[in-house]
C-alpha positions in Angstrom: 19.5 22.3 4.9 18.4 19.9 2.2 16.3 21.1 -0.3 14.4 19.6 -3.5 16.5 21.7 -5.9 20.0 20.7 -3.6 19.0 16.8 -3.9 18.2 16.5 -7.4 21.9 18.7 -8.5 23.3 16.2 -6.0 21.7 13.4 -7.8 22.7 14.5 -11.1 26.5 15.8 -10.0 27.3 12.7 -7.3 24.8 9.7 -8.6 21.9 8.9 -7.8 22.9 6.0 -5.4 24.4 9.1 -3.5 21.8 11.1 -3.5 19.4 8.5 -2.4 21.5 8.0 0.7 22.2 11.4 1.7 18.3 11.9 1.7 17.9 8.9 3.9 20.5 9.7 6.4 18.6 13.6 6.5 15.4 11.6 7.1 16.8 9.8 9.8 17.8 13.0 11.8 14.4 14.7 11.9 13.5 13.8 15.9 10.4 12.1 15.5 12.0 9.7 12.2 14.6 8.9 14.9 12.6 7.6 18.0 10.5 5.6 14.6 13.6 4.4 13.2 14.5 3.2 17.1 11.4 1.4 17.6 11.4 -0.5 14.2 14.7 -2.0 15.9 12.8 -3.2 19.0 12.4 -7.0 18.3 8.6 -7.4 17.7 6.1 -8.5 20.5 3.0 -8.4 18.0 2.3 -12.8 17.5 -0.2 -13.4 15.1 -2.0 -16.4 13.7 -2.3 -15.1 9.5 -0.5 -12.9 7.2 -2.8 -11.2 4.8 -1.7 -10.1 2.3 -2.8 -7.1 0.0 -1.2 -7.1 -3.6 -0.5 -4.5 -5.3 -1.3 -3.3 -9.3 -1.1 -5.6 -12.1 0.3 -8.4 -9.4 -1.1 -10.6 -12.2 0.6 -9.7 -15.3 3.8 -8.5 -13.7 5.2 -10.3 -10.8 8.3 -9.4 -11.1 7.7 -6.2 -9.3 6.9 -8.3 -5.6 3.4 -6.7 -6.2 2.3 -10.4 -5.5 3.7 -10.6 -2.4 5.5 -13.7 -2.7 8.6 -12.3 -0.7 5.9 -11.3 2.1 4.4 -15.3 1.6 8.6 -16.3 1.6 9.5 -14.6 5.4 6.6 -15.5 7.0 7.1 -19.0 6.1 10.7 -18.9 7.6 9.4 -17.0 10.4 6.5 -20.2 10.5 3.7 -17.7 10.3 0.7 -19.0 8.2 0.6 -16.5 5.2 -1.7 -16.6 2.2 -2.3 -13.6 -0.3 -6.4 -11.7 0.2 -7.4 -12.7 -3.9 -7.4 -8.9 -5.3 -8.4 -8.5 -9.0 -4.8 -7.2 -10.3 -6.7 -3.6 -11.1 -9.8 -3.7 -9.2 -11.9 -0.2 -8.1 -11.0 0.6 -4.9 -14.5 -0.9 -3.7 -14.6 -3.4 -5.2 -11.1 -4.8 -3.8 -12.5 -3.6 -0.2 -15.4 -6.1 0.1 -13.3 -9.0 -0.7 -10.6 -7.8 1.9 -14.6 -7.7 4.6 -14.8 -10.5 3.3 -11.8 -12.8 3.8 -11.9 -11.0 7.2 -15.0 -12.5 8.2 -13.8 -15.4 6.6 -11.2 -16.2 9.7 -13.1 -14.3 12.2 -11.8 -15.2 15.6 -7.7 -15.2 14.2 -5.7 -13.0 15.4 -4.3 -11.2 11.8 -2.1 -9.2 10.4 -2.7 -7.5 7.0 0.3 -6.6 4.9 -0.4 -4.4 1.9 1.7 -3.8 -1.0 1.1 -0.4 -3.0 -2.2 0.0 -4.0 -3.2 -2.6 -1.9 -2.7 -0.1 0.8 -5.4 2.1 -0.4 -7.5 -1.1 -0.6 -7.3 -1.2 2.7 -7.8 2.0 3.6 -11.0 2.0 2.1 -12.0 -0.8 3.9 -11.4 0.4 6.8 -14.6 3.2 6.0 -17.1 0.8 5.2 -20.1 1.1 7.4 -19.0 -2.8 8.2 -15.0 -2.2 9.2 -15.4 -2.4 13.4 -16.5 -5.8 13.0 -14.6 -7.0 10.1 -11.1 -5.8 11.9 -12.0 -6.8 15.3 -9.2 -9.6 14.8 -6.9 -7.7 12.9 -4.0 -6.7 15.3 -1.7 -4.9 13.1 -1.5 -3.4 8.7 1.9 -2.7 7.6 1.4 -0.6 4.4 4.6 -0.8 1.8 5.0 2.0 0.2 0.9 2.4 0.2 -0.9 5.1 -2.2 -3.2 5.7 0.9 -3.6 9.3 -0.9 -4.0 8.3 -3.8 -1.7 9.7 -7.0 -0.9 13.5 -8.7 0.2 11.4 -11.2 -3.2 10.3 -12.7 -4.1 13.8 -12.8 -0.7 14.5 -14.2 -2.1 11.6 -17.8 -5.4 13.2 -18.2 -3.6 16.4 -19.1 -1.4 14.1 -21.6 -4.1 12.9 -23.7 -2.5 10.4 -25.6 -0.8 8.8 -22.8 -3.8 8.4 -20.7 -6.1 6.7 -23.7 -2.3 4.6 -24.2 -2.7 3.9 -20.2 -6.9 3.2 -20.8 -6.2 0.8 -24.2 -3.3 -1.1 -21.7 -5.9 -1.6 -18.8 -8.2 -2.7 -21.6 -6.1 -5.7 -22.7 -5.2 -6.9 -19.3 -9.3 -7.2 -18.4 -8.5 -4.4 -15.4 -11.6 -1.8 -15.2 -10.2 1.6 -16.7 -12.6 3.7 -13.6 -10.5 2.5 -11.5 -7.7 4.7 -12.3 -10.0 7.8 -10.7 -10.4 5.6 -7.6 -6.2 7.3 -7.7 -7.0 10.4 -7.7 -5.1 12.8 -5.6 -6.3 16.0 -3.6 -9.7 17.0 -2.4 -12.6 15.4 -2.3 -11.4 12.3 -3.8 -12.2 8.7 -2.5 -8.7 9.2 -0.8 -8.8 12.4 0.5 -10.0 11.7 4.5 -8.8 9.0 6.7 -11.2 6.7 8.4 -11.6 6.2 12.2 -9.1 3.5 12.8 -10.1 0.6 15.4 -7.6 2.0 18.4 -6.5 -1.7 18.9 -4.9 -1.4 15.1 -0.7 -0.9 15.5 
């Protein structure tokens, strides 16, 4: 019975931390989610030779957000697993970043790989999976872990477009950072967009 309006009311009256904890508890009670959570608690049985980290947006300019993958690199070191950040631009277009991911995978062919994507990096991996060369490029990718992946795009792009001052402010900031403003259009959400439809995923990919 926890509705969006009830949750918003609790956040106002009891605080955001309480509302977040309550939502987390209720989400875990959904049978499908509970089953997933139980499976996630089991020891990992997947062994890989290399972890490729696909960073999030503005990972060069805002390293404090964690979008640069430093935390994942540290965890990999603790586990004794080799890991590296795939060198995508800070805010490249989906096609540009997808090609970089595909070239990186081709360079490491023959090794058992896990991809870890962060935020916008999830959209970049999804676009790479839609490529004609994906079946061969992803042949050695055993798993893909997406953290807060923007895999369906974001309604924020259309929200910004309806507010010209904000829209041009964001475009100015992208220009200042040396980033392609057309990458914003790539992240649109909804029918007919680049991220609207899921590509066929390889059967071996977890």
